[in-house]
C-alpha positions as a LaTeX table, in Angstrom:
\begin{tabular}{lrrr}
\hline
Residue & $x$ (\AA) & $y$ (\AA) & $z$ (\AA) \\
\hline
Met1 & $-6.98$ & $-4.14$ & $-5.16$ \\
Gly2 & $-8.85$ & $-3.02$ & $-8.24$ \\
Gln3 & $-5.96$ & $-1.01$ & $-9.62$ \\
Arg4 & $-2.36$ & $-1.31$ & $-10.74$ \\
Pro5 & $-0.10$ & $-3.45$ & $-8.53$ \\
Ile6 & 1.77 & $-1.54$ & $-5.84$ \\
Glu7 & 5.14 & $-2.40$ & $-7.35$ \\
Glu8 & 4.23 & $-0.21$ & $-10.35$ \\
Trp9 & 3.75 & 2.95 & $-8.28$ \\
Trp10 & 5.75 & 2.29 & $-5.10$ \\
His11 & 8.45 & 4.75 & $-6.23$ \\
Glu12 & 5.79 & 7.48 & $-6.57$ \\
Leu13 & 4.74 & 7.28 & $-2.91$ \\
Asp14 & 5.96 & 10.01 & $-0.63$ \\
Pro15 & 8.60 & 8.84 & 1.88 \\
Gly16 & 6.20 & 9.03 & 4.81 \\
Thr17 & 3.64 & 6.76 & 3.18 \\
Arg18 & 6.32 & 4.26 & 2.11 \\
Gln19 & 7.54 & 4.23 & 5.71 \\
Trp20 & 3.99 & 3.65 & 6.96 \\
Phe21 & 3.73 & 0.60 & 4.71 \\
Arg22 & 7.10 & $-0.70$ & 5.96 \\
Glu23 & 5.99 & $-0.30$ & 9.57 \\
His24 & 2.69 & $-2.11$ & 8.85 \\
Pro25 & 3.76 & $-4.90$ & 6.46 \\
Gly26 & 0.97 & $-7.28$ & 7.44 \\
Val27 & $-1.89$ & $-4.85$ & 7.06 \\
Gln28 & $-4.69$ & $-6.13$ & 4.88 \\
Leu29 & $-7.11$ & $-3.22$ & 5.08 \\
Leu30 & $-5.74$ & 0.27 & 4.52 \\
Pro31 & $-7.09$ & 3.17 & 6.57 \\
Arg32 & $-8.77$ & 6.04 & 4.73 \\
Thr33 & $-5.77$ & 8.36 & 4.86 \\
Val34 & $-3.52$ & 5.80 & 3.17 \\
Thr35 & $-6.32$ & 4.70 & 0.83 \\
Asn36 & $-6.61$ & 8.28 & $-0.46$ \\
Val37 & $-2.90$ & 8.36 & $-1.35$ \\
Val38 & $-3.08$ & 4.92 & $-2.97$ \\
His39 & $-6.18$ & 5.87 & $-4.94$ \\
Gln40 & $-4.47$ & 8.96 & $-6.37$ \\
Leu41 & $-1.44$ & 6.99 & $-7.56$ \\
Ser42 & $-2.94$ & 3.71 & $-8.65$ \\
Gly43 & $-6.16$ & 4.66 & $-10.36$ \\
Ser44 & $-9.51$ & 3.34 & $-9.34$ \\
Gly45 & $-9.76$ & 1.42 & $-6.12$ \\
Asp46 & $-12.53$ & $-0.59$ & $-4.56$ \\
Arg47 & $-13.11$ & 1.15 & $-1.25$ \\
Asp48 & $-15.45$ & $-0.31$ & 1.31 \\
Gln49 & $-18.31$ & 1.58 & 2.96 \\
His50 & $-15.83$ & 3.06 & 5.46 \\
Gly51 & $-13.48$ & 4.40 & 2.77 \\
Glu52 & $-10.91$ & 1.68 & 3.41 \\
Leu53 & $-9.16$ & $-0.45$ & 0.79 \\
Glu54 & $-8.13$ & $-4.08$ & 0.96 \\
Leu55 & $-4.68$ & $-5.01$ & $-0.33$ \\
Ser56 & $-4.19$ & $-8.01$ & $-2.59$ \\
Val57 & $-1.98$ & $-10.89$ & $-1.50$ \\
Gln58 & 0.59 & $-9.84$ & $-4.11$ \\
Asp59 & 0.65 & $-6.27$ & $-2.81$ \\
Arg60 & 1.05 & $-7.46$ & 0.78 \\
Asp61 & 3.93 & $-9.72$ & $-0.27$ \\
Phe62 & 5.58 & $-6.78$ & $-2.03$ \\
Ile63 & 5.26 & $-4.59$ & 1.08 \\
Lys64 & 6.65 & $-7.33$ & 3.32 \\
Ala65 & 9.66 & $-7.64$ & 1.00 \\
Arg66 & 10.27 & $-3.86$ & 1.20 \\
Ala67 & 10.04 & $-4.01$ & 5.00 \\
Leu68 & 12.59 & $-6.84$ & 5.10 \\
Glu69 & 14.95 & $-4.88$ & 2.87 \\
Gln70 & 14.76 & $-1.94$ & 5.26 \\
Asp71 & 15.42 & $-4.20$ & 8.25 \\
Arg72 & 18.56 & $-5.55$ & 6.57 \\
Ala73 & 19.89 & $-2.08$ & 5.75 \\
\hline
\end{tabular}
């Protein structure tokens, strides 16, 4: 992504959006609704022509780790 890494603003996400990420840990391309939330928190983002945003490998790894933590709880 063209903005701050997700680990820097994860705690600022609303609980529903954090849960969406945990339920979709392998997603590479964020839908517009989630992209809008991410864009507001992370700064500029490189959206595609459909208003979607691609996650970096590091961000996807971070989300997968959060999903695993939830599964263990």
